[in-house]
All heavy atoms as an XYZ file, in Angstrom:
754
protein
N      42.749    141.341    -91.398
C      43.066    140.765    -90.095
C      44.550    140.906    -89.779
O      45.310    140.565    -90.649
C      42.614    139.303    -90.035
C      41.061    139.152    -90.083
S      40.522    137.414    -90.041
C      40.793    137.123    -88.315
N      44.848    141.403    -88.595
C      46.212    141.578    -88.162
C      46.417    141.196    -86.727
O      45.630    141.593    -85.879
C      46.561    143.058    -88.466
C      47.986    143.537    -88.000
C      49.006    142.833    -88.913
C      48.090    144.967    -88.101
N      47.382    140.378    -86.432
C      47.747    139.969    -85.147
C      48.980    140.771    -84.643
O      49.940    140.869    -85.368
C      48.104    138.470    -85.062
C      48.541    138.010    -83.755
N      47.690    137.879    -82.682
C      49.754    137.694    -83.238
C      48.428    137.501    -81.593
N      49.563    137.473    -81.949
N      48.890    141.285    -83.398
C      50.081    141.916    -82.822
C      50.623    141.092    -81.731
O      49.980    140.690    -80.828
C      49.627    143.296    -82.196
C      50.729    143.950    -81.421
C      49.035    144.265    -83.295
N      51.903    140.776    -81.890
C      52.625    139.975    -80.875
C      53.212    140.999    -79.911
O      54.262    141.612    -80.073
C      53.753    139.165    -81.517
C      54.540    138.371    -80.518
O      54.336    138.554    -79.286
O      55.213    137.470    -80.897
N      52.514    141.228    -78.705
C      52.848    142.262    -77.725
C      53.398    141.483    -76.500
O      53.261    141.918    -75.418
C      51.802    143.064    -77.372
N      54.015    140.275    -76.735
C      54.408    139.445    -75.632
C      55.525    140.087    -74.744
O      55.456    139.818    -73.555
C      54.943    138.025    -76.222
S      53.556    137.072    -76.729
N      56.394    140.815    -75.273
C      57.422    141.409    -74.439
C      57.007    142.735    -73.923
O      57.134    142.998    -72.729
C      58.776    141.544    -75.282
C      59.916    142.069    -74.377
C      60.204    141.112    -73.232
C      61.159    142.107    -75.325
N      56.511    143.646    -74.696
C      56.150    145.024    -74.211
C      54.731    145.245    -73.913
O      54.374    146.385    -73.527
N      53.921    144.292    -74.074
C      52.448    144.381    -73.869
C      52.018    144.990    -72.563
O      51.074    145.732    -72.594
N      52.713    144.680    -71.513
C      52.351    145.238    -70.179
C      53.053    146.589    -69.949
O      52.571    147.388    -69.134
C      52.681    144.280    -69.045
C      51.759    143.131    -68.930
C      52.125    141.833    -69.365
C      50.525    143.361    -68.471
C      51.231    140.837    -69.230
C      49.584    142.344    -68.320
C      49.965    141.057    -68.687
N      54.174    146.859    -70.615
C      54.970    148.015    -70.240
C      54.605    149.225    -71.187
O      54.593    150.347    -70.660
C      56.537    147.690    -70.424
C      57.318    148.864    -70.177
C      56.914    146.488    -69.512
N      54.395    149.014    -72.447
C      54.211    150.085    -73.331
C      53.063    151.075    -72.995
O      53.207    152.289    -73.075
C      54.096    149.605    -74.801
C      55.274    148.941    -75.353
C      54.943    148.388    -76.818
C      56.453    149.883    -75.401
N      51.941    150.549    -72.569
C      50.777    151.557    -72.229
C      51.256    152.461    -70.997
O      50.886    153.631    -71.064
C      49.616    150.631    -71.814
C      49.902    149.319    -72.522
C      51.436    149.140    -72.489
N      52.032    151.928    -70.134
C      52.427    152.782    -68.959
C      53.483    153.777    -69.436
O      53.574    154.864    -68.993
C      52.935    151.804    -67.854
C      51.826    151.085    -67.239
C      51.847    149.603    -67.524
C      50.843    151.515    -66.500
C      50.860    148.832    -67.011
C      49.844    150.697    -65.973
C      49.866    149.417    -66.248
N      54.381    153.245    -70.305
C      55.426    154.248    -70.807
C      54.756    155.352    -71.567
O      55.214    156.509    -71.522
C      56.396    153.368    -71.785
N      53.656    155.086    -72.343
C      53.004    156.043    -73.097
C      52.377    157.121    -72.089
O      52.537    158.316    -72.341
C      51.878    155.484    -73.933
C      51.132    156.504    -74.818
C      50.019    155.844    -75.620
N      50.547    155.043    -76.675
C      49.946    153.971    -77.173
N      48.780    153.640    -76.707
N      50.462    153.315    -78.127
N      51.800    156.600    -70.934
C      51.253    157.473    -70.001
C      52.165    158.437    -69.314
O      51.979    159.513    -68.903
C      50.436    156.756    -68.941
C      49.120    156.270    -69.431
C      48.381    155.555    -68.247
C      46.967    155.136    -68.717
N      46.190    154.602    -67.601
N      53.523    157.972    -69.256
C      54.627    158.708    -68.681
C      55.149    159.700    -69.701
O      56.094    160.494    -69.303
C      55.713    157.767    -68.218
C      55.445    156.873    -67.001
C      56.495    155.909    -66.684
C      55.198    157.805    -65.740
N      54.633    159.694    -70.903
C      55.093    160.669    -71.935
C      56.048    160.176    -72.918
O      56.520    160.960    -73.817
N      56.475    158.916    -72.855
C      57.311    158.404    -73.878
C      56.591    158.308    -75.256
O      55.491    157.961    -75.337
C      57.934    157.095    -73.547
C      58.911    157.140    -72.419
C      58.473    156.955    -71.068
C      60.307    157.355    -72.632
C      59.364    157.048    -69.910
C      61.118    157.445    -71.499
C      60.699    157.334    -70.259
O      61.574    157.392    -69.190
N      57.346    158.498    -76.310
C      56.679    158.470    -77.649
C      56.511    157.013    -78.203
O      57.312    156.511    -78.978
C      57.679    159.278    -78.581
C      58.972    159.046    -77.902
C      58.746    158.909    -76.389
N      55.463    156.422    -77.741
C      55.140    155.054    -78.086
C      54.146    155.095    -79.271
O      53.069    155.608    -79.066
C      54.548    154.216    -76.900
C      55.407    154.280    -75.677
C      54.317    152.780    -77.306
C      56.856    153.708    -75.900
N      54.505    154.563    -80.412
C      53.547    154.536    -81.519
C      52.361    153.540    -81.203
O      52.496    152.680    -80.425
C      54.421    154.073    -82.703
C      55.551    153.312    -82.061
C      55.792    153.915    -80.777
N      51.267    153.863    -81.841
C      50.070    152.913    -81.658
C      50.432    151.470    -82.081
O      51.089    151.316    -83.070
C      49.041    153.514    -82.551
C      49.422    154.887    -82.751
C      50.939    154.942    -82.715
N      50.015    150.587    -81.285
C      50.251    149.160    -81.552
C      49.163    148.239    -81.143
O      49.169    147.059    -81.389
C      51.538    148.707    -80.721
C      51.307    148.639    -79.253
C      50.926    147.447    -78.691
C      51.497    149.834    -78.510
C      50.754    147.440    -77.259
C      51.284    149.740    -77.148
C      50.920    148.574    -76.527
N      48.041    148.788    -80.647
C      47.036    147.990    -80.084
C      45.699    147.983    -80.898
O      45.732    148.253    -82.086
C      46.783    148.415    -78.550
C      46.482    149.907    -78.495
O      46.292    150.578    -79.531
O      46.495    150.425    -77.393
N      44.602    147.758    -80.245
C      43.281    147.724    -81.062
C      42.875    149.054    -81.534
O      41.943    149.249    -82.298
C      42.220    147.154    -80.141
C      42.399    145.741    -79.779
C      42.449    145.225    -78.481
C      42.548    144.824    -80.849
C      42.628    143.937    -78.209
C      42.674    143.460    -80.502
C      42.738    143.031    -79.266
N      43.543    150.091    -81.182
C      43.351    151.476    -81.738
C      43.818    151.611    -83.169
O      43.371    152.459    -83.892
C      43.915    152.536    -80.882
O      45.386    152.571    -80.895
N      44.662    150.607    -83.533
C      45.200    150.609    -84.984
C      44.176    149.911    -85.800
O      43.795    148.708    -85.518
C      46.509    149.841    -84.997
C      46.962    149.815    -86.484
C      47.550    150.622    -84.135
N      43.739    150.542    -86.891
C      42.759    149.903    -87.766
C      43.261    148.612    -88.367
O      44.449    148.554    -88.852
C      42.397    150.854    -88.991
C      41.314    150.420    -89.817
C      40.970    151.278    -90.944
C      39.929    150.672    -91.849
N      38.975    151.601    -92.248
N      42.427    147.569    -88.284
C      42.896    146.251    -88.809
C      43.416    145.248    -87.752
O      43.484    144.069    -87.991
N      43.772    145.777    -86.480
C      44.238    144.887    -85.491
C      43.086    144.045    -84.936
O      42.123    144.609    -84.514
C      45.032    145.591    -84.395
C      45.325    144.643    -83.234
C      46.237    146.291    -84.940
N      43.202    142.767    -85.068
C      42.041    141.855    -84.607
C      42.403    140.954    -83.479
O      41.502    140.411    -82.771
C      41.575    141.032    -85.823
O      42.754    140.263    -86.310
C      40.996    141.740    -86.924
N      43.657    140.782    -83.191
C      44.109    139.987    -82.027
C      45.461    140.483    -81.546
O      46.234    141.063    -82.306
C      44.115    138.534    -82.343
O      45.067    138.235    -83.422
N      45.734    140.144    -80.292
C      47.010    140.546    -79.660
C      47.356    139.408    -78.751
O      46.520    138.779    -78.104
C      46.953    141.767    -78.867
C      46.637    143.034    -79.680
S      46.482    144.429    -78.610
C      48.096    144.629    -77.853
N      48.604    139.130    -78.576
C      49.129    138.203    -77.551
C      49.983    138.859    -76.601
O      50.800    139.789    -76.908
C      49.924    136.912    -78.230
O      50.980    137.485    -78.966
N      49.845    138.498    -75.310
C      50.699    139.033    -74.260
C      51.147    137.924    -73.351
O      50.382    137.059    -72.978
C      49.876    140.060    -73.418
C      50.620    140.640    -72.290
C      49.280    141.182    -74.315
N      52.420    137.904    -73.013
C      52.946    136.945    -72.068
C      52.822    137.385    -70.675
O      53.537    138.349    -70.227
C      54.420    136.637    -72.313
C      54.643    135.675    -73.582
O      53.718    135.166    -74.088
O      55.818    135.528    -73.934
N      51.894    136.804    -69.903
C      51.637    137.244    -68.516
C      52.803    136.917    -67.672
O      52.873    137.474    -66.567
C      50.355    136.571    -68.016
O      50.442    135.144    -68.172
C      49.128    137.071    -68.786
N      53.657    136.008    -68.015
C      54.788    135.603    -67.128
C      55.971    136.533    -67.200
O      56.799    136.581    -66.279
C      55.270    134.186    -67.431
C      55.907    134.038    -68.760
N      57.238    134.189    -68.908
C      55.434    133.787    -69.941
C      57.543    133.980    -70.207
N      56.467    133.729    -70.892
N      56.000    137.467    -68.165
C      57.091    138.343    -68.290
C      57.039    139.571    -67.344
O      57.878    139.783    -66.510
C      57.360    138.687    -69.723
C      57.802    137.607    -70.576
C      58.059    137.988    -71.995
C      58.526    136.753    -72.723
N      58.288    136.809    -74.143
N      55.902    140.343    -67.448
C      55.750    141.501    -66.591
C      54.408    141.516    -65.926
O      54.133    142.410    -65.234
C      55.902    142.822    -67.508
C      57.222    142.927    -68.088
C      57.429    142.787    -69.426
C      58.355    143.250    -67.326
C      58.645    142.952    -70.018
C      59.621    143.384    -67.946
C      59.762    143.211    -69.242
N      53.657    140.410    -66.063
C      52.311    140.232    -65.479
C      52.314    139.463    -64.204
O      51.283    139.199    -63.588
N      53.534    139.090    -63.709
C      53.609    138.394    -62.454
C      52.879    137.062    -62.409
O      52.489    136.550    -61.343
C      53.134    139.244    -61.234
C      53.827    140.593    -61.250
S      55.556    140.412    -60.850
C      55.849    141.789    -59.850
N      52.756    136.382    -63.521
C      52.116    135.098    -63.608
C      53.100    133.971    -63.624
O      54.354    134.179    -63.824
C      51.166    135.016    -64.842
N      52.661    132.755    -63.637
C      53.596    131.619    -63.708
C      54.345    131.530    -65.079
O      53.763    131.980    -66.086
C      52.769    130.292    -63.572
C      52.070    130.144    -62.252
N      52.751    129.917    -61.072
C      50.782    130.339    -61.930
C      51.909    129.934    -60.096
N      50.718    130.136    -60.543
N      55.441    131.012    -65.105
C      56.385    130.810    -66.238
C      55.571    130.053    -67.344
O      54.973    129.065    -67.080
C      57.585    130.182    -65.849
C      58.632    130.069    -66.945
C      59.354    131.365    -67.147
C      60.453    131.218    -68.140
N      60.714    132.380    -68.779
N      55.660    130.648    -68.519
C      55.038    129.903    -69.620
C      53.566    130.311    -69.997
O      53.053    129.729    -70.845
N      53.035    131.187    -69.224
C      51.593    131.616    -69.449
C      51.523    132.712    -70.381
O      52.332    133.616    -70.389
C      50.939    131.813    -68.122
O      51.529    132.973    -67.570
C      50.870    130.698    -67.256
N      50.487    132.713    -71.218
C      50.229    133.749    -72.161
C      48.721    133.952    -72.279
O      47.912    133.141    -71.899
C      50.735    133.377    -73.585
O      52.118    133.287    -73.497
N      48.356    135.112    -72.898
C      46.970    135.455    -73.156
C      46.840    135.873    -74.563
O      47.708    136.614    -75.155
C      46.556    136.598    -72.169
C      45.152    137.051    -72.565
C      46.584    136.189    -70.755
N      45.730    135.477    -75.241
C      45.444    135.978    -76.501
C      44.124    136.824    -76.379
O      43.156    136.338    -75.787
C      45.191    134.855    -77.472
C      44.743    135.420    -78.877
C      46.427    134.003    -77.694
N      44.216    138.057    -76.864
C      43.067    138.962    -76.803
C      42.511    139.141    -78.141
O      43.247    139.277    -79.117
C      43.471    140.372    -76.162
C      44.250    140.353    -74.865
C      44.873    141.698    -74.590
C      43.249    139.984    -73.749
N      41.241    139.246    -78.248
C      40.544    139.435    -79.581
C      39.709    140.695    -79.596
O      39.244    141.152    -78.525
C      39.609    138.209    -79.838
C      40.278    136.921    -79.966
C      40.447    136.100    -78.938
C      40.916    136.627    -81.126
C      41.078    134.910    -79.010
C      41.651    135.419    -81.305
C      41.712    134.599    -80.258
O      42.467    133.426    -80.314
N      39.651    141.347    -80.726
C      38.911    142.637    -80.836
C      37.450    142.433    -80.694
O      36.785    143.300    -80.218
C      39.172    143.236    -82.301
C      38.672    144.537    -82.426
N      37.425    144.733    -83.010
C      39.221    145.728    -82.156
C      37.138    146.082    -83.071
N      38.218    146.695    -82.543
N      36.959    141.199    -80.972
C      35.430    141.008    -80.820
C      35.171    139.550    -80.351
O      35.994    138.714    -80.494
C      34.783    141.186    -82.229
O      35.169    140.161    -83.128
N      34.032    139.384    -79.840
C      33.593    138.045    -79.337
C      33.475    137.121    -80.579
O      33.657    135.970    -80.506
C      32.225    138.126    -78.639
C      32.302    138.708    -77.212
C      30.949    138.727    -76.592
C      31.056    139.277    -75.184
N      29.791    139.256    -74.441
N      33.139    137.729    -81.702
C      32.956    136.863    -82.913
C      34.264    136.182    -83.324
O      34.265    135.004    -83.655
C      32.568    137.828    -84.150
C      32.295    137.002    -85.360
C      31.936    137.877    -86.499
O      32.049    139.159    -86.409
N      31.516    137.375    -87.598
N      35.375    136.870    -83.134
C      36.669    136.245    -83.416
C      37.090    135.302    -82.296
O      37.693    134.328    -82.568
C      37.760    137.330    -83.565
C      37.668    138.248    -84.822
C      38.623    139.380    -84.680
C      37.855    137.374    -86.056
N      36.686    135.655    -81.096
C      37.075    134.786    -79.957
C      36.495    133.346    -80.017
O      37.036    132.470    -79.481
C      36.745    135.462    -78.704
C      37.364    134.816    -77.428
C      36.942    135.494    -76.167
N      35.547    135.348    -75.908
C      34.898    135.831    -74.869
N      35.575    136.678    -74.048
N      33.604    135.623    -74.721
N      35.368    133.272    -80.632
C      34.664    132.006    -80.644
C      35.516    130.872    -81.294
O      35.254    129.656    -80.899
C      33.342    132.114    -81.433
C      33.561    132.251    -82.914
C      32.183    132.316    -83.717
O      31.162    131.860    -83.161
N      32.211    132.958    -84.814
N      36.484    131.210    -82.140
C      37.363    130.193    -82.731
C      38.410    129.751    -81.771
O      39.150    128.760    -82.085
C      37.967    130.753    -83.978
C      36.881    131.093    -85.023
C      36.544    132.444    -85.288
C      36.109    130.157    -85.681
C      35.558    132.726    -86.219
C      35.174    130.470    -86.523
C      34.856    131.794    -86.815
O      33.879    132.152    -87.654
N      38.534    130.352    -80.563
C      39.536    129.975    -79.644
C      39.085    128.735    -78.806
O      39.949    127.951    -78.338
C      39.771    131.073    -78.626
C      40.725    130.765    -77.547
C      42.166    130.752    -77.979
O      42.608    131.532    -78.787
N      42.949    129.849    -77.397
N      37.840    128.416    -78.819
C      37.307    127.424    -77.939
C      37.465    125.983    -78.677
O      37.362    125.884    -79.834
C      35.765    127.584    -77.709
C      35.567    128.695    -76.842
C      35.302    130.043    -77.330
C      35.581    128.584    -75.455
C      35.101    131.067    -76.566
C      35.326    129.693    -74.602
C      35.107    130.899    -75.115
O      34.939    131.978    -74.319
N      37.869    125.032    -77.830
C      38.064    123.645    -78.320
C      36.900    122.868    -77.850
O      36.457    122.909    -76.727
C      39.297    123.003    -77.668
O      40.444    123.903    -78.068
C      39.498    121.602    -78.115
N      36.241    122.211    -78.788
C      35.017    121.370    -78.484
C      35.277    119.980    -78.883
O      35.469    119.766    -80.122
C      33.811    121.897    -79.162
C      33.475    123.324    -78.828
C      32.408    123.945    -79.752
C      32.437    125.429    -79.533
N      32.358    126.169    -80.771
N      35.308    118.949    -77.991
C      35.420    117.595    -78.234
C      34.212    116.840    -77.804
O      33.993    116.815    -76.627
C      36.775    117.045    -77.673
C      37.960    117.832    -78.128
C      36.950    115.559    -78.012
C      39.214    117.542    -77.476
N      33.427    116.403    -78.716
C      32.228    115.635    -78.346
C      32.325    114.149    -78.393
O      31.475    113.398    -77.882
C      30.982    116.141    -79.257
O      31.343    115.831    -80.594
C      30.741    117.607    -79.056
N      33.406    113.600    -79.064
C      33.540    112.200    -79.233
C      34.396    111.571    -78.065
O      34.641    110.424    -78.090
C      34.248    111.918    -80.511
C      33.638    112.466    -81.766
C      33.983    113.852    -82.042
O      35.139    114.277    -81.625
O      33.188    114.628    -82.602
N      34.869    112.369    -77.114
C      35.691    111.815    -76.102
C      34.874    110.855    -75.146
O      33.732    111.148    -74.867
C      36.233    112.919    -75.241
C      37.212    112.562    -74.178
C      38.229    111.700    -74.290
C      37.226    113.043    -72.792
N      38.931    111.580    -73.103
C      38.326    112.438    -72.191
C      36.524    113.874    -72.129
C      38.651    112.561    -70.899
C      36.798    114.155    -70.737
C      37.902    113.508    -70.200
N      35.455    109.721    -74.849
C      34.743    108.755    -73.978
C      34.493    109.196    -72.564
O      33.597    108.616    -71.993
C      35.497    107.366    -73.982
O      36.883    107.631    -73.475
C      35.697    106.765    -75.442
N      35.196    110.226    -72.165
C      34.963    110.751    -70.796
C      33.845    111.673    -70.698
O      33.548    112.222    -69.654
N      33.297    112.036    -71.831
C      32.122    113.016    -71.779
C      32.490    114.257    -72.647
O      33.439    114.271    -73.372
N      31.667    115.208    -72.597
C      31.736    116.448    -73.420
C      32.963    117.230    -72.866
O      33.086    117.463    -71.647
C      30.486    117.247    -73.209
C      30.368    118.434    -74.150
C      30.448    118.147    -75.594
C      29.089    119.219    -73.863
N      33.858    117.708    -73.755
C      34.978    118.448    -73.347
C      35.024    119.763    -74.064
O      35.123    119.799    -75.352
C      36.289    117.706    -73.604
C      37.584    118.400    -73.315
C      38.022    118.436    -72.012
C      38.200    119.045    -74.300
C      39.234    119.071    -71.690
C      39.490    119.834    -74.028
C      39.906    119.771    -72.768
O      41.042    120.406    -72.401
N      34.849    120.865    -73.456
C      34.842    122.224    -74.036
C      35.783    123.124    -73.144
O      35.651    123.141    -71.970
C      33.492    122.848    -74.142
C      32.530    121.946    -74.900
C      33.485    124.220    -74.653
C      31.100    122.399    -74.985
N      36.703    123.713    -73.862
C      37.776    124.493    -73.152
C      37.976    125.844    -73.836
O      37.940    125.968    -74.966
C      39.086    123.675    -73.191
O      40.090    124.491    -72.664
N      38.196    126.890    -73.012
C      38.423    128.184    -73.542
C      39.895    128.379    -74.003
O      40.286    129.414    -74.314
C      38.130    129.148    -72.450
C      38.409    128.386    -71.227
C      38.048    126.917    -71.574
N      40.662    127.312    -73.991
C      42.019    127.399    -74.343
C      42.352    126.485    -75.556
O      41.409    125.902    -76.119
N      43.650    126.474    -75.876
C      44.022    125.619    -77.043
C      44.230    124.143    -76.448
O      44.837    123.950    -75.413
C      45.292    126.087    -77.673
C      45.162    127.468    -78.293
C      46.494    127.952    -78.745
C      44.153    127.451    -79.423
N      43.746    123.184    -77.151
C      43.842    121.835    -76.693
C      45.297    121.333    -76.626
O      46.043    121.482    -77.548
C      43.089    120.926    -77.820
C      42.927    119.532    -77.394
N      42.422    119.125    -76.166
C      43.291    118.396    -77.962
C      42.409    117.834    -76.094
N      42.918    117.300    -77.206
N      45.700    120.769    -75.452
C      46.981    120.184    -75.210
C      48.051    121.232    -75.309
O      49.141    120.881    -75.729
C      47.274    118.972    -76.188
C      46.381    117.851    -75.977
N      46.280    117.130    -74.828
C      45.470    117.272    -76.869
C      45.400    116.183    -74.960
N      44.915    116.225    -76.154
N      47.803    122.433    -74.914
C      48.833    123.440    -74.876
C      49.585    123.347    -73.616
O      49.049    123.541    -72.516
C      48.258    124.807    -75.109
C      49.157    125.984    -75.253
C      50.004    125.808    -76.587
C      48.443    127.241    -75.261
N      50.914    123.098    -73.609
C      51.664    122.941    -72.328
C      51.865    124.317    -71.735
O      51.906    125.315    -72.335
C      53.047    122.459    -72.814
C      53.180    122.823    -74.251
C      51.742    122.823    -74.763
N      51.880    124.306    -70.318
C      52.147    125.481    -69.642
C      50.957    126.303    -69.268
O      51.142    127.361    -68.647
N      49.775    125.955    -69.608
C      48.552    126.686    -69.312
C      48.252    126.483    -67.821
O      48.282    125.344    -67.267
C      47.419    126.286    -70.114
C      47.619    126.740    -71.615
C      46.095    126.787    -69.608
C      47.621    128.284    -71.749
N      48.046    127.560    -67.087
C      47.655    127.426    -65.701
C      46.410    128.147    -65.360
O      45.980    129.010    -66.233
C      48.828    128.013    -64.823
O      48.791    129.522    -64.982
N      45.793    128.000    -64.230
C      44.630    128.652    -63.875
C      44.905    130.240    -63.819
O      43.876    131.015    -64.193
C      44.316    128.234    -62.442
C      44.924    126.897    -62.299
C      46.185    127.012    -63.248
N      46.060    130.656    -63.662
C      46.347    132.108    -63.675
C      46.095    132.654    -65.061
O      45.457    133.727    -65.193
C      47.814    132.361    -63.308
O      48.122    131.729    -62.048
C      48.147    133.799    -63.234
N      46.453    131.984    -66.086
C      46.243    132.399    -67.525
C      44.770    132.464    -67.712
O      44.284    133.429    -68.390
C      46.909    131.540    -68.466
O      48.281    131.690    -68.440
N      44.028    131.429    -67.357
C      42.587    131.417    -67.627
C      41.869    132.477    -66.929
O      40.989    133.184    -67.415
C      41.987    130.042    -67.138
C      42.264    128.885    -68.081
C      42.932    127.764    -67.593
C      41.965    129.027    -69.367
C      43.189    126.772    -68.415
C      42.294    127.981    -70.283
C      42.864    126.806    -69.842
O      43.172    125.826    -70.625
N      42.354    132.891    -65.666
C      41.615    134.017    -64.946
C      41.915    135.288    -65.792
O      41.147    136.231    -65.746
C      42.195    134.126    -63.544
O      43.590    134.559    -63.574
N      43.053    135.434    -66.404
C      43.386    136.591    -67.251
C      42.569    136.645    -68.482
O      42.253    137.733    -68.984
C      44.864    136.737    -67.525
C      45.774    136.785    -66.249
C      46.621    137.992    -66.272
N      47.711    138.057    -65.336
C      47.713    138.019    -64.102
N      46.525    137.823    -63.442
N      48.729    138.107    -63.371
N      42.263    135.548    -69.015
C      41.499    135.448    -70.305
C      40.036    135.836    -70.046
O      39.505    136.618    -70.758
C      41.610    134.055    -70.962
C      42.976    133.751    -71.405
C      40.571    133.895    -72.065
C      43.211    132.260    -71.779
N      39.516    135.280    -69.040
C      38.117    135.584    -68.700
C      37.996    136.914    -68.075
O      37.147    137.712    -68.125
C      37.532    134.495    -67.772
C      37.823    133.036    -68.400
S      37.483    132.896    -70.079
C      35.731    132.400    -70.131
């Protein structure tokens, strides 16, 4: 299992590769890469502080979900990390 932190160049590098720049493989095409993170607020035009975590498979993504069944307000299930500051609907739309 290998995580790639593509927060700074995650949006730019694929386009630079298409323009002919010699960008080495860094994404899911590399054997062993199981997850990647990208900051949508840097070059993705999203709100400040938003990020996305991408998984190679749905099997790995299942661990991202937060399930709280003991909450007095009812069942709480979220596709994000519990109590993570800075999460906005823009980030959720990019995840889904």
